[in-house]
N, C-alpha and C positions, 0 to 999 in steps of 0.2 A: 608453756611447754609443748613443744608438737604432737599432735594425736599419734603419731607413730612412735614416738619416744614413750609414751603411757602404754600403747599397744605393746612394745616391746618388754616393759616391765610386766606386764599382765603376763605375757606368755612365757617369760622366764619363772613367774612363781608358779605358774599352771606346771610346768614341766619338772619343777623342784619338788612341787606336792604329788604329781604323779610316781616320782622317782621313789617318794618315802613311802608312797602306797601302791606298791606292785601288784596286790592282789586286787586293785581295782580297773576294771575293763571298762570295756564300752557296753557292758549288758544291763540291763534295769537302768534305774534312775542313780545309782551310786555315783558314777562319773560324773553326772551332771549337777549333783550335790556337792561333790569335792570342789567343783570349779566355780559353781556361782558366786560363793563369797567374793573370790576374785575378781569376778565380772562385776559385781557390783562396786568394788574398789575403783575399778578402770572408768568405770560412769561416773562415780563420785570425783575422781581425781579431773576427768574432764569438765564436769560441771563447774568443779572449784576456780577452773581457769577461765570461765566465761562471767560467772557473776558472783560479786560480793556476798551475798547471802543466797548460795545454791538451792536449789529444791532438794527437798529431802528424797532419798532412792530406799523404799521400805521393802524388806526382805519378807515379801510374803511367802516365799517358798517354806520358811522355819513354820508357819501355821498351817500348809495343807489345806485340802478341801477341795472339791469339784470347781468351786467358783472363785479361783483366785489364780490369775497369773503370777508369776513367781517374783517379779519385780514391779513396785507401782513408784510413780514420779508423785511429789505433791509439793507445789508450792508453798510457802511460810502462811501459815493460816487458812490454808485450803485444802480441801479435799483431794485426793489422789483423781487424776484425770487421765493419766498415761501408764500404759502396762506393758511390760515385755514378758513374754511367755518364753522359756528356756528348754531347749533340748538339749540332749548329749553330742558332743562331736562325733562327725560320721551319720548321724540321722537327717534324712531329708527335712527340708522344712517347705518343700512344694507342696502345697495340698492337695494335688493329685496324687502325691506317693504316700501320703499318711493314711494308716491303718486303725481300726481297733480305738481304743481310748485315746490316740492321737488326733485323730478324725473327728472323735464327739468332741474334744475340748475346742479343736480349731472350731467349728461348726459354732459352739457356745461364743467364744471369744470375739468369732464376726459380728455380735451385737456390740461391742465396745467402742465407743466414739472414734479413739485414737489407739492404737497399740502396736507391737512390733513382737515379732518371733525371731528367735536366733539359735543357733548352735554352736556358737561362740566362734565361728568361723565365717558365717555369713549372718546378714539380719535384713529382714524383709518388714516395711513399713505398712498398715493398714489402716484405714478410715472403715470401720466396721468391716463389709466383706471386700472392700477394693484395695487393691494392691497400688500402693502410692510411690515406693522408693526400695530400691534394692542397694545392700552395700555391702563391703567385705571388712572383717573384723581382723583377723589374723589369719593367714594360710595354714591351713589343717597340719601340713609338715610341722609347724612351729610350734605346736603343742604336745608333740610327740617326745615323749621323755629319752628317747635314745640319740635326738640330734644333738649335736652341738651348738653351744651360743652363738657362734659365729656364722654357722649357717644358717639359724634361726633370725638373727639379727638380718643377714642379707636378704633372706626372703620377706621379712617385713617391709624393710626400706623399699623393695622392689615394688609393694602393692600402694595401690591406690585407696587411700582411707578417707577420700571426699565423699561417697556414698553414707559410709559410717556417721561421719561428722553431721552432715544434712539429717539423718534419721534422729540422731541424740537432738539435735537443734529442735526439730521437728515436735518431739515427744514434750521437749520441756516447754515450748510454745504452747502446750495444749489448753486451751480455756474453757470455759462452762458454755454449754449450748446456749444459742441465742435466736430463740424461734421469734419471727417477727409478725405472725398472725395464726388465727386458730389453726388454721391447717398444719402450720410447721410445728405447734404444740403437739399437736397429735400426731405426729411421725416422731419427735422425739420421745412423747411417752412410749410409744408404741416400740420402739427398738430398747427401752429399756424394759419394758413388761415382758418382750422377748426373750432379755438375758434373764431376768427373773426365774420367767418358765423354764429355761433350758436348764437353770442350777436347780430347780426345785425337782424337776422330771428326774435328774441326774441322781439328786438325794434319795429320791423314793426308789430309784433303783437300787441303790446300795441298801436300803432299809432305813426309815426313820423311825426315830423313838423321840421319847420326853415330850416337850411343848410343841414341838412341829408336828407330833404324831395327834395331839390334842386338837390342834388346828385343824388338822386334816380330818379328824371325826366329825368336827363342828361343821365344815364346811359341806361333807357329806349328809350330815342329818338335816342342813338347811337349805342346800341347793339340789342336790342327787339322790335323796332318800329313793327316788324312782324314776333313774335317769333314761329309762327307755321311753317314759311317759314323754319326755321333753325331746325325745329324738336322737338320744344319745346313745352309745355304745356302751352296755353296763360293765364288759371286761375291760373298759380302758380308764378304769378308777383314777388312777395315780396320772394320767395327762388330762383329763377333767380337774382333777385337783390343782395340778401345776397350771393350769391355763387360768382357773378361777381365782387361785391366790394372786397370781403376777397381776391378773386386770384389778382385782379388790384392791391390792396394795398399792398400785401406781396412781390409782382414781382417788384413792384416800388419802395420799399424798398430796393429791392435786387440791382435793376439797380443803384439806387442811392450810395447804399455801393461800388459798382464795382467803379462808378464816383469817389467817393472820395479818391479811391486811398488806402483805410486801415483808413481814420478816422471815428470814430463813427459818426453814423448819427442821427439826433434828429426829431423834430417835425417838423423842416426847409428843411426836406430832398428835397423838389420840387426844392430848390434853387440850387441843384447840377445838375438837369436836363436843357439842354440848352434850353432858350425860342424857343419856336415853334416845339420843338420835343415831342412824346409822349404825345400828349393834353390828352388824358384821364387820363394815370398815372400822368400826372404834376398835373391835376387839383385834382385828387382824393388826391395826396400826399399835395397839397396845403392846401385840406379841414382840416388837420390835425393841422395846425396852430391856429385852432380855438378850444377855452375851450370847446366849446357845443360839436363838434364832440368827442373830447378825451373824455369828461364826456360820451358820448354815448357808446363809445368802452370799456370802464371801463379799466380792467386791460390786455383785449386784444391787446391793441395798443403798451402797454411795453413789452408784450410776443413776439409780431409781430418785435418790432423793436430791440430787445436783439436777436432776429433769425437771423435777417438781419445782424446785427452787428457780430454775431458768423462766420461769413463766409469771411475766409481768402481769400484775392483777389487771390492770384495765384490758387484758388480751379476752379477760373472762367476763367483761361485763357485756350486757345487751346492747346491741346498736340496731337501728330502724327494725326493732321488733323481734331480732334474732338473737337467741339466747347462745353464745356458743356452747356452754356447757349441756345444753341438749343436743346440739347437732355434732359436738365432737366425735362421739363414738363412732360412726360411720367411717369418717377419714382414719380415726384411729385401727380400727378392725381391717381396713385394707391393706395396712403394713403389719400388723399383728398377725391377723390369721385369714389372708384374702379367700382361701377356700369356704371359709364360714359365712364370708358375705353373702353368696349365692344360696349356700346350703341351708342358711336360717333366715334370709330374706331380711337382712340388716340394710336397709335402704334410707337415703334420706329424703325425707317429703317437705318441701319447701311450705314455709307457715302459712304462706297465702291459701296453697291448697288444702291444707288441714283445716284452716278457718272456713273455709268454703264447704266442705264437706260437713264439717260441725254443723255450721248454720243451716245447711240444706236439710240435714238430719232434723234440725228442730223445728223448720219452717214443715217438713213432711209430716210431723207428728201433730203439729199443731192444725195445719190445715187439711190433712187427709184424714184423721183420726179425731180431731176435735179435742186433743189432749191439751195439757199445759207446756207441753214441749218437754225439753229435757228436764225440766223442773217435776215433772209428773211423778208422785210416788210408785206409780205402776213401771214407769220406765227404769230398766236397768241398762247401764253402761260395761259393755265387754271390749276390753281389747287383748285378745290374744297373742299379738307381737307386740308387747307393749314398749319394748325398746325403752326409751327414755321417756316415754310416757307424753309426748307432744299432744297426743290426740285429747287424751284426758284434761291436759292443761288448758286447752282449747276449748273443750266443753266445758269447764270450769269457767273462763272466760265469757262464754257464751251465756252463761246461767246469769253470772253478774251483771252482764249489759242489758240482759231483758228482764231485771228486777228494780 
C-alpha cells in the first residue's frame, strides 16, 4: 500500500478522534497523546509493508519520564536503537524555536545515536545533534476536524512523502555502534554517558527519592564529602552527582563487558565484577537490577548498555605496552566534558614519558641520596592527579624490574 494511502487513513482517524473529543485543543500534551496512538499505527502499517517480521514500535509515551522519547523502534530480539519524539500539531520542531521543557528535552535527546522529532505534520531526522533529513507526514489542514474528507485527501495526494519514507527507513535500519579503535570506543561511551548525565540531572531537578536518592547519598559520602577540596563547587551537588554517576555507570558496564569475555551484558552486569572489587562500580551496577532505577534512566540505560556491548574485547587489550583502559579516559572526557579536560588537567601522558620520569626518579634517589630508590621504606609515592594511575603502575613496574 502506498504511503500516501497510509497517511490518508492516519489523518482520517485523527479527524474522527478530534471530532469525538472537541474539548481537546492544542494546549498542553492532551492533543499529542490523543494523536500518538494513531501515529504509531501509521508507522506499524508502513513497516509491515516493508518487512515480513517488522520491528516493534514501542509506545514509550505510556511510561512517561524525562528520559524517554515517545516511540522506540526495536528489531526482533534487539534493544531499541531508534526513537521518535512527538509534539502536538502546530508546535514548531525547529530547535531554535523550542523553549523551556521542549528545549531541555531536545538537548537531552541530541545524545541519542539516531532519532527523529515530529509534530505529526513534519518530521526531522537526527544523528545525535546533526540534522540528517526532513520529511512531511501530512498537511496540517488534513488533521483539522472541520475539514472535509475530500479536501483532506486532495491535500495529502498533492504532498511529497519521499522524505517521510526515507526517515522511517533510516530509523528501521539503525544498528548498534561499531567502534573500530579505542578512540572511537571513548566517543561512543562518552555520548552514552552524556545522555545518562542529562537524564539524571533532570531527575534531580524534579526531586529524586527511593533507591536513586540512596545512590546519590553514597556518591556524596564517597566522592564529594568535601567537594571544595577537590576544586568543585559545593553548590552544584546535583550536577556533580549526575556527572559522576554517568561516568561510573558507563565505565562499570565497560569493565563488566571486558570481564564477560564478549558475552553481551545485561542489567545484571554487576555479577561479572568479583565481590570485594570496585565497590562503587559494583554498587552502581547492582542498582540497575531494580526496576525503579531503570525506569528513572529511561532509554539512557539501553543506550549505555548498547554502547558497552559494542566494544569488542580485543579493543581493550594492551598493544605495544599501551593499555587502552588506562588511556581511554582522556579521549572520553574530551567528548563528555571538554571544559573539564583543561580545568582538571586531564591529559594523556605517553607511557614512554611516564617510564622515563619514574626511572629518573628512581636513579636520583639511588645516586643522589644513596637510598634503595623507590624500594626505600622512607620513600612515599604521591600522585595528586592520579587519574588512571599510570605513574603508580609504572613505579610498580620499575620496582619489579629492579629486584
